[in-house]
C-alpha positions in Angstrom: 39.7 -4.2 -30.8 43.6 -5.5 -30.0 46.4 -3.5 -29.9 49.6 -6.0 -30.9 50.9 -8.6 -32.7 53.2 -10.9 -31.8 54.7 -12.4 -35.7 56.8 -15.5 -35.0 58.3 -17.4 -38.1 59.7 -20.2 -36.6 61.6 -22.7 -38.4 62.2 -26.0 -37.0 63.3 -25.4 -32.9 59.9 -26.1 -31.3 61.3 -26.2 -27.9 62.6 -23.0 -28.4 59.3 -21.8 -30.0 57.5 -22.7 -26.9 59.8 -20.0 -24.7 59.4 -17.5 -27.1 55.8 -18.2 -26.7 55.7 -18.0 -22.7 57.3 -15.5 -22.8 54.6 -13.6 -24.2 52.2 -15.1 -22.7 53.3 -14.4 -18.4 52.6 -10.8 -20.3 50.4 -9.1 -17.4 48.8 -6.7 -20.5 47.2 -10.3 -22.3 45.3 -7.2 -25.2 47.6 -9.0 -28.0 47.9 -11.8 -30.4 49.8 -14.8 -30.8 50.8 -16.1 -35.0 52.9 -18.8 -35.4 53.9 -19.0 -38.8 55.8 -22.7 -39.3 58.0 -22.8 -42.4 57.6 -26.2 -43.5 59.4 -27.6 -40.9 61.1 -30.8 -40.5 60.4 -31.2 -36.6 57.0 -31.8 -35.5 54.8 -28.5 -33.8 51.9 -30.9 -33.4 52.3 -30.8 -29.8 52.5 -27.1 -29.6 49.7 -26.8 -31.4 47.8 -28.4 -28.9 49.2 -27.4 -26.4 47.9 -23.6 -27.0 45.3 -24.2 -29.0 42.8 -20.9 -28.9 45.6 -18.8 -27.2 47.8 -19.3 -30.5 46.6 -19.0 -34.4 49.3 -21.8 -36.4 49.5 -21.2 -39.9 52.3 -23.3 -41.8 54.1 -22.9 -45.6 53.5 -25.8 -47.9 56.8 -25.8 -48.7 59.8 -23.7 -47.6 60.5 -19.9 -48.0 62.5 -19.0 -45.6 62.6 -15.5 -43.5 62.0 -13.0 -45.2 59.0 -14.4 -47.2 57.5 -16.0 -43.1 58.3 -12.2 -41.7 56.2 -10.9 -44.9 53.2 -13.1 -44.7 53.1 -13.0 -41.1 52.0 -9.2 -41.3 49.1 -10.3 -43.5 47.8 -11.9 -41.2 47.9 -9.3 -37.9 45.4 -7.7 -37.0 46.5 -6.1 -34.3 47.3 -1.9 -33.9 50.5 -3.0 -34.0 52.8 -5.1 -34.9 56.0 -7.1 -33.0 58.1 -9.4 -35.1 59.9 -12.3 -32.4 62.2 -14.1 -33.9 61.5 -17.8 -32.8 64.5 -18.8 -31.0 64.8 -15.8 -29.2 62.5 -14.2 -26.4 61.1 -10.7 -25.0 61.4 -9.7 -21.3 58.6 -10.3 -19.0 57.4 -6.3 -18.5 58.1 -5.6 -22.2 54.3 -4.2 -22.7 54.1 -2.6 -19.7 57.2 -0.8 -20.8 55.4 0.3 -24.1 52.1 0.2 -23.5 52.1 4.3 -21.8 54.0 4.9 -24.9 51.2 4.2 -27.0 49.0 5.9 -25.9 49.4 8.7 -28.9 48.9 7.5 -32.0 53.0 6.8 -32.6 55.1 4.8 -36.1 57.7 3.2 -35.0 59.1 2.3 -31.2 62.5 0.9 -31.0 63.7 -0.5 -28.1 67.6 -1.9 -26.7 68.0 -5.6 -26.8 70.9 -8.0 -25.8 72.5 -10.7 -26.4 71.8 -14.3 -24.1 74.1 -17.1 -24.0 74.3 -20.4 -21.9 71.5 -18.4 -19.6 73.4 -15.5 -19.0 73.1 -11.9 -20.8 77.0 -11.0 -22.4 76.2 -8.1 -24.0 73.6 -4.8 -24.1 73.3 -2.7 -27.1 72.2 0.1 -25.9 70.4 3.2 -28.2 70.0 6.3 -28.3 67.1 7.4 -26.1 64.6 10.0 -28.0 61.3 10.9 -27.6 58.2 12.0 -30.0 60.5 12.6 -33.5 60.8 12.2 -37.1 62.3 8.9 -38.0 65.2 10.5 -40.6 66.6 12.9 -37.1 67.2 9.2 -34.6 68.5 7.6 -37.4 71.0 9.9 -37.8 71.6 9.7 -33.2 71.4 5.8 -33.9 74.7 6.5 -36.2 76.5 8.8 -34.7 76.5 6.6 -31.9 77.3 3.9 -33.3 74.3 2.3 -32.1 72.8 -1.4 -33.6 70.0 -0.2 -35.2 69.1 -2.6 -38.2 67.1 -5.9 -36.9 63.7 -6.0 -37.8 62.9 -7.0 -34.1 63.5 -4.5 -31.7 61.5 -2.6 -33.1 57.3 -1.6 -31.9 55.3 -1.1 -36.0 52.4 0.9 -35.8 50.4 -1.5 -38.2 48.3 0.8 -40.6 52.0 2.9 -41.5 54.3 -0.7 -42.1 50.9 -1.6 -44.7 50.2 1.3 -46.4 54.1 2.1 -47.1 54.4 -1.2 -48.5 57.3 -3.2 -46.0 58.6 -6.0 -47.4 61.8 -7.9 -46.3 63.9 -8.4 -49.9 62.9 -12.7 -50.8 65.6 -15.5 -51.4 68.7 -12.9 -49.4 69.7 -13.1 -46.3 70.9 -9.8 -43.8 67.0 -9.1 -45.1 67.2 -7.3 -41.6 69.5 -4.6 -42.8 68.2 -3.7 -46.2 64.2 -2.4 -44.1 64.8 -1.8 -41.4 67.0 2.1 -42.6 64.0 3.1 -44.8 61.3 1.5 -42.4 62.7 4.4 -40.2 63.4 7.0 -41.9 59.8 7.5 -43.4 58.1 7.8 -39.9 56.9 10.8 -38.9 56.6 10.0 -34.9 59.3 7.5 -33.7 60.8 7.4 -29.9 63.8 5.7 -28.6 64.1 4.4 -25.3 66.9 2.4 -24.0 65.7 -0.7 -22.1 67.0 -3.8 -23.5 63.6 -5.3 -23.8 64.0 -8.4 -26.2 66.7 -11.5 -25.4 68.4 -12.6 -28.9 69.9 -16.1 -27.8 73.1 -16.9 -29.4 73.0 -20.4 -31.1 76.3 -22.2 -33.1 74.5 -22.4 -36.1 72.9 -19.5 -36.8 73.1 -17.8 -40.6 75.1 -14.9 -38.8 76.9 -17.3 -36.9 77.3 -19.6 -39.8 81.4 -20.8 -40.7 80.6 -22.3 -44.0 82.7 -20.5 -46.1 79.5 -20.5 -49.1 77.3 -20.2 -46.6 79.6 -16.6 -45.5 79.7 -15.7 -49.2 76.5 -15.4 -49.5 75.8 -13.8 -47.0 78.1 -11.4 -47.9 76.7 -10.5 -51.2 73.3 -10.9 -50.1 74.5 -8.5 -47.6 76.2 -6.3 -50.8 72.9 -6.0 -52.8 71.2 -4.1 -49.3 73.9 -2.1 -50.0 73.0 -1.4 -53.4 69.6 -0.7 -52.5 70.0 1.0 -49.9 72.3 3.6 -51.6 70.7 4.6 -54.3 67.4 4.7 -51.7 69.6 7.3 -49.5 71.0 9.1 -52.3 67.6 11.7 -52.9 68.6 12.8 -49.4 70.5 16.4 -48.8 73.3 16.9 -46.1 73.8 15.0 -43.1 72.2 12.4 -43.0 72.8 11.9 -46.4 76.5 11.7 -45.5 75.9 9.7 -42.5 74.0 6.8 -44.0 76.7 7.0 -46.7 78.7 6.4 -44.3 77.2 3.3 -42.8 76.7 1.7 -46.0 80.6 1.7 -46.7 81.7 0.5 -43.0 78.9 -1.9 -43.2 80.2 -3.9 -46.7 83.7 -3.5 -45.9 83.9 -4.9 -42.2 82.9 -8.0 -44.5 86.3 -7.7 -46.8 87.6 -10.1 -43.1 85.2 -12.4 -44.0 86.9 -14.0 -47.0 89.8 -15.4 -47.9 91.6 -16.4 -50.8 90.5 -15.4 -54.5 86.2 -14.9 -53.0 88.4 -11.5 -50.8 89.9 -9.8 -54.1 86.5 -10.7 -55.8 84.7 -9.3 -53.1 87.5 -5.8 -52.9 87.1 -5.8 -56.6 83.2 -5.0 -56.2 83.7 -2.9 -53.4 86.5 -0.6 -55.7 83.6 -0.3 -58.4 81.4 1.2 -56.0 83.9 3.5 -54.7 82.9 2.6 -50.5 85.6 4.0 -49.2 85.0 6.9 -50.4 82.3 7.1 -48.6 83.7 6.7 -44.8 83.5 10.1 -42.5 86.4 12.2 -42.3 85.5 15.3 -39.9 88.4 14.4 -37.9 92.2 13.7 -37.6 90.9 9.8 -36.8 88.7 9.8 -39.4 90.8 11.2 -42.2 93.6 8.9 -41.3 91.2 5.3 -41.4 89.7 6.9 -44.9 93.5 7.2 -46.6 94.5 3.9 -45.3 91.1 2.1 -47.0 91.9 4.0 -49.6 94.7 2.9 -50.1 94.3 -0.7 -49.2 90.3 -2.4 -48.6 91.9 -4.7 -46.2 93.5 -1.9 -43.5 89.9 -1.3 -42.4 89.8 -4.1 -39.5 93.4 -2.8 -38.9 92.0 0.3 -37.9 88.6 0.4 -37.1 90.1 -1.6 -33.6 
């Protein structure tokens, strides 16, 4: 039985896709499959298909469907016991499977690991996470939020495929920041989860990526897509009580308040109106003096948010 399915959604970036594939093929543990889904690229993937014939499964959309659809379709094709999402402009550490495999000798739902960011071939930042032995995902989620960990990217996890499929997890289609809209829910549903603080995934920063775009219309769309995910997550976590509810609501509110500074003029005013309708400042944590002052200032003027979080 195949143990690991590496799922690579690809749109153009043929050379980068080759780097991503090679990072998997270099693993010493060989019990895996690699599936690449070409989302109707304008670049030619045919040379790559021929080069990796018999070693990599290549699929293709007949029309461009977007990252969310590509990931959802890749999951349907996976045969491994565990699935790993790998963006085609990133790559995994050469010891990725050697590190995670011992943790997965017993069946678990979810394993979290650390990532770093690469720019011009150099590591510029490592995003550390709280380590945890086997625990319920909801308890680890509390630790992630309490420690301000970077945790809502889908590529920084190993998922038990049966757990993933049986819960019918799907990325929202036609929306950016789809990871933010799904990963917290996945974590919350995990009965057995492990977190390890080891940088096993390398994010390659590119100037024209979705999250780094300077196009005003794209930024506006990103911000409102994230607000749509906020509404869904807010509704989902409303069923919880106590600390986890307070923490997740505060986390969600911080995420959308941080987006205020990304907009200008009329767009910023309209977005602030939407946040005020939701009274997002109300859900900021106020368990110490610094947070109380922050909450007070933001309640007066949402434009203060960036200033008081520096």
